[in-house]
N, C-alpha and C positions, 0 to 999 in steps of 0.2 A: 504494500500500500504506500503510494508516494505521498510525501508530506506536502502540505500546502501552507501558504503564508497565513499568519493570524490577521484576519480582517475585522474581528470583533462582531461578525454577522452570524446569523443562524446558519446551520449547515446548508440549507437550500439556497442561500444567497451568497455562498462563498465564491469569490472570483477565481478565475483560472490562474494556475501557476504560470511563472514566466515561460514563454515559449508556446503557450497554448495547451489546452487539455479538455477533457470531457467533464464539465462542471457537475452534471447530474451523477456521474460515476463517483466523483470525489465526495459529493454530498452523501451518497449511499455508503461509501466507505466510512465517512465520519460518523454517520448514524449508527452503523454496525459497531464501530469502535466505541462509541459512547455507550451503547447498550452493554458492552463488556465492562464498562466502568460503573454501570448502574445508573446512567443518565439517559433519559428519553428526551431527545432534543425538542420534542413538541410539548410534552407534559411538564418538562423541567426547563423550559426555555430560558428562564432567568439565570440558570447556572450552566447553560450550554457552553459558555466560554471556558469552563473547566475542560471540556472535551478537546477544544482546540489547543489549550495550553498543554495538556498532557500529551497530545499528539505531536506537538513541536518540542517536547521536553528533550534537552540534550542528554546524551548517555553519560552516566556518572563516570568519572575518570578511571575508576578501578575496573570498569567493564570494557569489553571490546566486542565488535560486531563481526560475525562470520557467516559464510554460506557453506552448507554441507554438500555432500556429493549429489544430493537430489535437488539442489538449487534452493533449499529452504533457509531462510534467515534465522539465526539464533545468536544468543548473547553469552559471553563467557567471562568469568571473573577469575583471573589467574591466581590471586592470593588464596582463594578457598577451593579452587578447582570446580566451582559451581557453574553449570550451564543452564540456560533457560530459553524457551521459545518466546517468552513474553519480555517486553522491554522492562528493565528493572524498576522504572519509575511508575509503571502502571499500578502496581500494588499500593504505592503511596497514595496516588490519586483516588484509587478505589476505596481505600480506607477513609479518606477525607469526605468523599461523597456519601459514604455510609453514615458518617457522623452528622453531616448536614441534613440528610433525609430523616435521620432519627429525631433530630430536633423538630423538624417540620411535621412529623407524625404526632408530635406532642408527647413522645416518650419521656422527654425531659421538659422542665419548665422553660418558658420562652422569655422570661424577664431578661433584660439586657445584662444585668450583673450576673445572673445565673449562667447565661451563655458565656460570658467572659470567664467565669470560673471553670466551665466545662472546657473551654479552649486551653486555659492555663493548665488544667489537670492533664489534658491530652499531651501537651508539650512536655510536661514533667515526665510522663510515662515514656515518651520517645527519647527524652534526655537520658533516662535510665537505660533504655535499650542501647543508646550510643555508648554509655560508660561500659556496659557489659561487652559490647562489640570491640571497643578500643582496648580492652584489657590485654596486656601482653605486647602491645605496640610501643615502640620507642623510636626516637629520632627527632629531627633529621641528622643523618651522618653524612660526612663528606666523602666523595670518591672522585676519581679522575673523570667520571662521566656525569657527575652532578650529585645532588643530595638525594638520599634514599631513606626509607623507613623500614624497620625490621621487627618481626614478631618472633620472639624466641620460642614460644610454644608451638607455633606452626612451622617454624624454621623457613620462613619466606621473607623476601624483601620486595618492596614496591617503590616506584618513583613518586607516586601520588600520595599526598597526605591523607591518611584515613580520617583525621580530625576535620579537615576542610570539607570532606564529602558529607559528613554528618551535620556540620554547621550549615551547609547549604540546604540540606533537607529540613532542618528545623526552621530556617527562615521561610522556606517554601510553605510548610505546613501552617505556620503562623499567618502568612499572607493570605492563603486561600480561605482559612477558617474565619479570619477577621472580615474578609470581603463578603463572605456568604452569610455570616451570622450576626454581624454588628452593623450599626448605622454607618453611613458614609463618613469618611474622615475620622474614624475611631479605630483604635487598636487595643489589644490586651497588653497591659504593662507587665513588667517583671514581677510585680506583686499580685497579679491576677485581677487587677481593677481595670476599668475602662478608661482609656486616655484619649484625648483629642490629638489628632495629628498636628504637630507644630508647623509653623510657616516654613516655606521652602528655605533650605539652608540650615535649619536648626536640626540638632541630633534627634533621631527617632529610635524608639525601642524596637528591637527585633526579637524573633523567637530564639535566636542564639543566646540571648541574655537571660533567658528564663532559667 
């Protein structure tokens, strides 16, 4: 499935990619992809932007993209030896969609402060996942080819910072949940309270600070 530029439009209105393409086919691809994330682009029109964002999400630095002997695309993470048919970020977006739809179903209270606490609690959980995943990693260390990181338990080294990858994911989760669950120009602060986004140029709170 070829990626298309983020236009901010609903799937049926997405413009052709550079060089020309079949818009209807692309819309169908995005609709199918969205269903895999738990988003119906018609019933969930106000969060259909998540589908486009997830579709265009870059591959995490620790993963690489490959084609098998049958021409099928798959993803591989050298540090763990893990391979997957699914883009590694799909699971992240799918989990976020589940949280948003749970709130909308009324399974949790919809008060603004309650939503902020829910977002904060989720970020704390993911922060703990990060701590567990980062256990055993150390670095950076210098080498003739550049800086690298080493995991003594796994006995593997990588060029990419494992910490940077988790930091990016926390910021992404914070951004998506705040946009979906809070009023415009508000975010969840480091203490779990709702904060107004400061004027341009002023420092802002991010999920990495939670």
